[in-house]
C-alpha positions as CSV (number, residue, x, y, z in Angstrom):
1,A,2.7,9.5,-6.6
2,T,3.3,5.8,-6.3
3,T,6.4,4.3,-7.8
4,V,8.1,0.9,-8.1
5,Y,11.5,0.9,-6.7
6,E,13.9,-1.6,-8.3
7,S,17.2,-2.7,-6.8
8,T,19.5,-4.9,-8.8
9,N,22.9,-6.5,-8.2
10,D,24.4,-9.3,-10.3
11,D,22.2,-12.0,-9.0
12,I,19.0,-10.4,-7.6
13,T,16.5,-8.1,-9.1
14,L,14.1,-6.8,-6.4
15,K,11.0,-4.6,-7.0
16,V,9.2,-3.1,-4.1
17,Y,5.8,-1.4,-4.5
18,P,3.9,0.7,-3.8
19,N,6.5,3.2,-2.6
20,P,5.6,5.2,-0.6
21,T,3.1,2.9,1.1
22,S,0.5,3.1,3.8
23,G,1.6,-0.2,5.3
24,T,1.4,-3.1,2.8
25,I,4.2,-3.6,0.3
26,T,4.8,-6.3,-2.3
27,L,8.2,-7.7,-3.0
28,S,8.6,-9.0,-6.5
29,T,11.8,-10.8,-7.5
30,K,13.2,-11.8,-10.9
31,G,14.3,-15.4,-10.8
32,T,13.7,-17.9,-8.1
33,L,14.5,-16.8,-4.6
34,N,12.1,-19.1,-2.8
35,G,13.5,-19.8,0.7
36,S,15.6,-16.6,0.7
37,N,15.5,-14.5,3.9
38,F,14.1,-11.0,4.0
39,I,14.7,-8.5,6.8
40,V,12.9,-5.2,7.3
41,R,14.7,-2.6,9.4
42,N,13.8,0.9,10.5
43,L,16.2,3.9,10.5
44,L,17.6,2.8,13.9
45,G,18.6,-0.5,12.4
46,Q,16.0,-2.4,14.4
47,N,14.4,-5.5,12.8
48,V,10.7,-4.9,12.4
49,A,9.9,-7.9,10.2
50,E,11.7,-10.9,8.9
51,G,10.9,-14.2,7.2
52,F,11.4,-16.3,4.2
53,L,10.2,-15.6,0.6
54,Q,7.6,-18.2,-0.3
55,S,7.3,-17.2,-4.0
56,N,8.6,-14.6,-6.5
57,K,5.9,-12.2,-5.3
58,Q,5.1,-11.8,-1.7
59,T,3.1,-9.2,0.4
60,I,4.6,-7.9,3.6
61,E,2.8,-5.8,6.2
62,L,5.0,-2.9,7.6
63,D,3.9,-2.6,11.2
64,G,5.2,0.4,13.0
65,E,5.4,4.1,12.6
66,K,5.6,6.2,9.5
67,G,9.2,6.6,8.2
68,I,11.9,5.1,6.1
69,Y,12.5,1.3,6.2
70,F,15.2,-0.8,4.5
71,I,14.4,-4.2,3.1
72,E,17.3,-6.7,2.7
73,V,16.9,-9.9,0.8
74,I,19.6,-12.6,1.4
75,S,19.6,-15.4,-1.1
76,K,20.6,-19.0,-0.2
77,D,24.1,-18.3,-1.5
78,D,24.4,-15.2,0.8
79,T,24.0,-12.7,-2.1
80,K,22.4,-9.5,-0.5
81,T,20.4,-6.7,-1.9
82,V,18.9,-3.8,0.0
83,T,16.1,-1.4,-1.0
84,K,14.4,1.5,0.7
85,V,10.7,2.0,1.2
86,I,8.8,5.0,2.8
87,K,5.7,4.4,4.9
88,N,3.4,7.4,5.2
């Protein structure tokens, strides 16, 4: 089954789908987070992807092995939210 995982704190609402994924995920944010950083880490804490959000909906390719990854979005005012995605 494919689900949408939503992570929310006071300032950021982040949706990640599909989850689980075969490699390509979409980050969808509520509100304007253009220019915010995103970092994708594996279970060992190693950065496997990072960049800047260019719009409220952005596609990211998860390169690497199957497993669990954590996606952290850091807004311009240093508000952070983290969500989990599974790659199978």
